C-alpha positions as CSV (number, residue, x, y, z in Angstrom):
1,M,10.0,-17.8,-32.6
2,R,9.2,-20.8,-30.6
3,K,11.7,-21.9,-27.5
4,I,14.4,-24.0,-28.7
5,S,15.1,-27.3,-26.8
6,N,18.4,-27.9,-24.9
7,K,18.1,-31.4,-26.6
8,M,18.5,-29.8,-30.1
9,A,20.7,-26.5,-29.2
10,A,23.2,-29.3,-27.9
11,A,23.1,-31.6,-31.0
12,L,23.5,-28.5,-33.2
13,L,26.2,-27.5,-31.3
14,G,27.9,-30.5,-31.2
15,F,27.4,-31.0,-34.8
16,V,28.8,-27.7,-35.7
17,S,32.1,-28.6,-33.5
18,G,32.2,-31.9,-34.3
19,I,32.9,-30.7,-38.1
20,I,35.6,-28.2,-36.8
21,V,37.5,-30.3,-35.5
22,G,36.8,-32.8,-38.0
23,E,38.2,-30.3,-40.7
24,I,41.4,-30.2,-38.3
25,M,41.6,-33.7,-38.3
26,Y,41.1,-34.4,-41.7
27,Y,44.6,-32.7,-42.8
28,F,46.2,-35.6,-40.4
29,T,43.6,-38.6,-41.2
30,D,41.6,-39.6,-44.2
31,E,37.8,-38.4,-45.0
32,S,36.0,-41.6,-43.2
33,I,37.1,-40.4,-39.7
34,F,35.8,-36.5,-40.7
35,F,32.2,-38.5,-40.7
36,L,33.0,-40.6,-37.3
37,I,33.8,-37.4,-35.8
38,V,30.8,-35.3,-37.0
39,V,28.6,-38.3,-36.2
40,F,30.0,-38.8,-32.8
41,M,29.9,-35.5,-31.7
42,T,26.4,-35.0,-32.8
43,I,25.2,-38.1,-30.3
44,M,27.1,-36.5,-27.7
45,G,25.2,-33.1,-27.9
46,W,22.4,-34.9,-28.1
47,V,22.8,-36.8,-25.2
48,I,24.4,-34.3,-22.9
49,G,21.7,-31.8,-24.0
50,G,18.6,-34.8,-23.5
51,E,20.7,-34.6,-19.7
52,V,20.3,-31.0,-19.1
53,D,16.5,-31.4,-20.4
54,L,15.8,-34.0,-17.6
55,K,17.5,-32.2,-15.0
56,E,15.8,-28.5,-15.6
57,K,12.3,-30.8,-15.6
58,T,12.9,-32.7,-12.2
């Protein structure tokens, strides 16, 4: 198994947590909010993971 990058791992974590948060929000709001939260959390995870990758390289 090859080493997974921090960016990918963080994006995956953001995606999973986005689904969890989205599921909770889904009960209080409509479907469009659910997709927005999942996309937002995934992008945030991707960005944060990318910054961690940069810090490790330097």
